[in-house]
N, C-alpha and C positions, 0 to 999 in steps of 0.2 A: 811458976805457973806454966811456962812453956814446956818444961820437962814433964810436968803432970799431964799436959795435953798430949805430948808425944807418947807417954806411957799408957794412955787410955786405949790407944789403937794397938792391937796385937801385931807383933812382927811376923815375918814369914814362918818362923819356926812354930809359933803358937797357932797360926792359922792352919798349918799342916796338922798339928795335933788336934785341933777342932775338927778338921775334915776327917781325920782318921777316927775320931770318936763318933762322928755322925755315921760313918761307914760301919763301924763296929756295932753301934746301936741298931742300925737298920738290919744288919745281918743276924743280930741276936733276937730279932723279933720285937724289938722295942721301938717300933715306928713312931709312936706318939712322942717319946723322948727325943728321937732323932729329929722329928719335925720341929719340936720346941727349940732345940739347940740351933737348928738351921734357921728358923725364923728369927730367933734372938740375934744371931750373928748378922743376918740380912738387915734387921732393924738398926743395929749398931752401924753398919756400913752406910745405910741411907741417911741416918741422923748425922753422921760425921760429914758426909758429902753435902747435905743441905746446910749444915752449919758453916762449912767452909765457903760455899757459894754465897750465902747470906753475908758473911763477914767480908768477903772480897768485894761484893757488890756495894756494901755499906761503906767500905774504905774508899772505893773508887768514887762514889758520890761525894763523900766528904772532901776528897782531894779535888774533885771538879769544883765544888763550892769554894774552896780555898783559892784555887787558881782564878776563878771568876771574880772573886772579891779582890784579889791582888791586882788583877788587870783593871778592874773598875777604879781602884784607888791609885793606879799608876805605879804600883810596886813591882819589883822583880820577883818572879816566882822561883823560890829556892826550895822546891820540894825535895826533901831528903828522906830516903827510905831507911828505916831502922835496920841494923845488921841482922836482927833475928827474924825479920819479915819473911825472908825466903824460907827459913826453917818452918815457920808457922804455916805458910802457904803450901808447903810440901806434906803436911800432915794429912794422911788418908788411910783408909782401911784397905788391907790387902784382900783382894777377892778370893773366895774359896776356889778350889781347883775345879777344872772343867768336869772331872768325874763326879764331884759332889753336886755340881750344878745339874748334871744329868740325873743323878739319884733323886734330886728334888722333885722331878715330875712324878715319881712314885710316892713321895711323901705327901703330896698335896691331894 
């Protein structure tokens, strides 16, 4: 599952290819396709960011609940982070290059 989540987000190479494709489409007079690809990538980027934020917030609330419950019951809080948590928290979309971000003003 973690590998699948990591593979959903394009790495730097594929983001560069997406950026080059947007530039090519824009220069070829295919602005609607360039806009569609640009918007689709931005949607992916925002969905991944929102998902990460929501998951991290949810995990923090759950951890707080567990700690509160443990203190209330007089137990020692032995919160242990799973080894893959750092990898999961690091999943994010690589932003498009500044050049592509500048072209976006023409696409809109």
